[in-house]
C-alpha positions as CSV (number, residue, x, y, z in Angstrom):
1,X,14.9,-14.5,-5.7
2,X,15.2,-16.5,-2.5
3,X,17.6,-19.1,-3.8
4,X,20.8,-19.3,-1.8
5,X,22.9,-18.3,-4.8
6,X,20.8,-15.2,-5.7
7,X,21.8,-11.8,-4.3
8,X,18.9,-9.4,-4.1
9,X,19.5,-5.7,-4.1
10,X,17.2,-2.7,-4.2
11,X,18.4,-2.2,-7.8
12,X,17.0,-5.7,-8.6
13,X,13.7,-4.7,-7.0
14,X,13.5,-1.7,-9.3
15,X,14.1,-3.9,-12.3
16,X,11.3,-6.3,-11.1
17,X,8.8,-3.6,-10.2
18,X,9.3,-1.8,-13.5
19,X,8.4,-5.0,-15.4
20,X,5.4,-5.6,-13.1
21,X,4.1,-2.0,-13.8
22,X,4.7,-2.4,-17.5
23,X,2.8,-5.7,-17.6
24,X,-0.1,-4.5,-15.4
25,X,-0.2,-1.2,-17.4
26,X,-0.6,-3.2,-20.6
27,X,-3.5,-5.2,-19.0
28,X,-5.2,-2.1,-17.7
29,X,-5.0,-0.4,-21.2
30,X,-7.1,-3.4,-22.3
31,X,-9.5,-2.9,-19.4
32,X,-8.4,-6.1,-17.8
33,X,-7.7,-6.3,-14.0
34,X,-5.8,-9.2,-12.5
35,X,-7.2,-9.0,-8.9
36,X,-4.9,-11.5,-7.4
37,X,-1.4,-10.0,-7.6
38,X,0.9,-11.6,-5.0
39,X,4.5,-12.9,-4.9
40,X,3.4,-16.4,-5.9
41,X,1.9,-15.1,-9.1
42,X,5.1,-13.4,-10.2
43,X,7.8,-15.7,-11.5
44,X,11.3,-15.3,-13.0
45,X,11.5,-16.7,-16.5
46,X,14.7,-18.6,-15.5
47,X,17.1,-18.9,-12.6
48,X,19.6,-16.6,-14.2
49,X,17.1,-14.1,-15.6
50,X,15.7,-10.8,-14.2
51,X,12.8,-11.2,-16.7
52,X,9.5,-12.0,-15.0
53,X,6.1,-13.3,-15.9
54,X,2.8,-12.6,-14.2
55,X,0.7,-15.8,-13.9
56,X,-2.6,-17.1,-12.6
57,X,-5.4,-15.2,-14.3
58,X,-8.1,-17.2,-12.6
59,X,-9.7,-14.2,-10.9
60,X,-9.1,-11.7,-13.8
61,X,-12.0,-9.6,-14.9
62,X,-12.7,-7.4,-18.0
63,X,-14.1,-4.1,-16.9
64,X,-16.8,-2.5,-19.0
65,X,-17.6,1.2,-19.0
66,X,-20.5,2.0,-16.6
67,X,-20.5,-1.5,-15.1
68,X,-19.7,-1.9,-11.5
69,X,-17.6,-5.0,-10.6
70,X,-17.6,-5.9,-6.9
71,X,-15.7,-9.0,-5.7
72,X,-15.6,-11.1,-2.5
73,X,-12.4,-12.9,-3.2
74,X,-8.6,-12.4,-3.2
75,X,-5.7,-13.1,-0.9
76,X,-6.4,-11.3,2.4
77,X,-2.9,-9.7,2.8
78,X,-3.0,-8.3,-0.7
79,X,-6.6,-7.2,-1.3
80,X,-7.4,-3.5,-1.5
81,X,-9.7,-1.6,0.9
82,X,-12.5,-1.4,-1.7
83,X,-12.6,-5.2,-1.9
84,X,-13.0,-5.4,1.9
85,X,-15.8,-2.8,1.9
86,X,-17.4,-4.5,-1.2
87,X,-17.2,-1.3,-3.3
88,X,-16.6,-1.4,-7.0
89,X,-13.1,-2.4,-8.0
90,X,-11.0,-0.7,-10.7
91,X,-7.5,-0.9,-12.2
92,X,-6.4,0.9,-9.1
93,X,-7.3,-2.2,-7.0
94,X,-4.3,-4.0,-8.7
95,X,-2.1,-1.1,-7.9
96,X,-2.7,-1.5,-4.2
97,X,-1.5,-5.1,-4.5
98,X,1.5,-3.8,-6.4
99,X,2.3,-1.6,-3.4
100,X,2.0,-4.6,-1.0
101,X,4.2,-6.8,-3.3
102,X,6.8,-4.1,-3.4
103,X,6.8,-3.8,0.4
104,X,7.2,-7.6,0.7
105,X,10.0,-7.7,-1.9
106,X,12.1,-5.0,-0.2
107,X,11.6,-6.3,3.4
108,X,10.3,-9.8,3.5
109,X,7.5,-8.5,5.7
110,X,3.8,-8.3,5.1
111,X,2.6,-4.7,5.8
112,X,-0.9,-5.5,7.0
113,X,-0.6,-9.1,8.3
114,X,-2.6,-9.7,11.5
115,X,-3.2,-12.7,13.6
116,X,-6.5,-13.4,11.8
117,X,-8.1,-12.3,8.5
118,X,-10.3,-10.0,10.5
119,X,-7.3,-8.2,12.0
120,X,-5.6,-8.1,8.6
121,X,-8.7,-6.5,7.0
122,X,-8.8,-4.0,9.9
123,X,-5.1,-3.1,9.3
124,X,-5.8,-2.6,5.6
125,X,-8.9,-0.4,6.0
126,X,-7.1,1.5,8.8
127,X,-3.9,1.9,6.6
128,X,-2.0,0.5,9.5
129,X,1.6,0.0,8.2
130,X,5.0,1.6,8.7
131,X,8.6,1.4,7.7
132,X,10.0,1.1,11.2
133,X,11.4,-2.4,10.9
134,X,15.2,-2.7,10.6
135,X,14.6,-4.3,7.2
136,X,14.0,-0.8,5.8
137,X,17.2,0.6,7.4
138,X,19.1,0.7,4.0
139,X,16.1,1.1,1.7
140,X,15.9,4.4,-0.1
141,X,13.4,7.2,0.6
142,X,12.3,7.0,-3.1
143,X,11.4,3.3,-2.6
144,X,9.3,4.1,0.5
145,X,7.7,7.0,-1.3
146,X,6.7,4.7,-4.2
147,X,5.0,2.3,-1.8
148,X,3.4,5.2,0.1
149,X,1.8,6.5,-3.2
150,X,0.3,3.0,-3.9
151,X,-1.0,2.2,-0.4
152,X,-3.6,5.0,-0.6
153,X,-7.2,4.3,0.6
154,X,-8.9,6.4,-2.0
155,X,-8.3,4.4,-5.2
156,X,-8.7,7.5,-7.4
157,X,-5.5,8.9,-5.8
158,X,-3.3,5.9,-6.2
159,X,-0.6,5.9,-8.9
160,X,-1.7,4.2,-12.1
161,X,0.6,1.5,-13.5
162,X,2.1,3.7,-16.3
163,X,2.4,6.7,-13.9
164,X,4.6,4.4,-11.7
165,X,7.2,4.3,-14.4
166,X,7.6,8.1,-14.1
167,X,8.1,7.9,-10.3
168,X,11.8,8.8,-9.4
169,X,12.3,5.3,-8.0
170,X,11.5,3.5,-11.3
171,X,12.2,6.3,-13.8
172,X,15.4,5.3,-15.6
173,X,16.1,9.0,-16.4
174,X,16.3,9.7,-12.7
175,X,18.4,6.7,-11.8
176,X,21.5,8.0,-10.0
177,X,24.8,6.2,-9.4
178,X,23.6,5.7,-5.8
179,X,25.7,2.8,-4.6
180,X,23.3,2.1,-1.7
181,X,20.7,0.7,-4.1
182,X,23.2,-2.1,-4.8
183,X,23.5,-3.1,-1.2
184,X,22.5,-6.7,-0.6
185,X,19.0,-7.1,0.9
186,X,18.8,-9.8,3.6
187,X,16.3,-12.3,2.2
188,X,15.9,-14.3,5.4
189,X,12.5,-12.6,6.1
190,X,11.4,-13.0,2.5
191,X,12.2,-16.7,2.6
192,X,10.2,-17.2,5.8
193,X,7.4,-15.1,4.4
194,X,7.2,-17.4,1.3
195,X,7.5,-20.5,3.4
196,X,4.6,-19.4,5.6
197,X,2.5,-18.7,2.6
198,X,3.3,-22.1,1.0
199,X,2.4,-23.8,4.3
């Protein structure tokens, strides 16, 4: 996505996010949670393809009914509030990460990134994020609403993976001929975001 010859648009992001939600929804139907969703763990199948794969199942857990699973791991910028407060995780914990991934994909910015892990965790638990950056200037209201419905502190109120597919931003039946979704997204910030994470 950040290759010099790849043009990223909001429409592309819709195609990617729809696949992510389908894949995560399939996992959740099997009571499996990924628990480490982040850009590095989502790959295009090939340079010319919009098809993606989710990888790195090293932190994955199988949830059993009536059994609490609490974790003390994950990637700071992408973990959900319940991980930070050491409360039981659920399929919704993945959905928080999907919201963060979507924010990063559309803007190249990390919504909760602080100068330290402590500050990042404080931003997450305080729901301290916004769409004020110029990167969101041409991003649709539906896209921002989609993110807003995933970055919800109460995990019971977050959109579930398959519910995401019915959201106006991802629902193919609601897709309009809105030309603004085909505007090129400047990927400079996304490139520097990924370079910083690799470093």
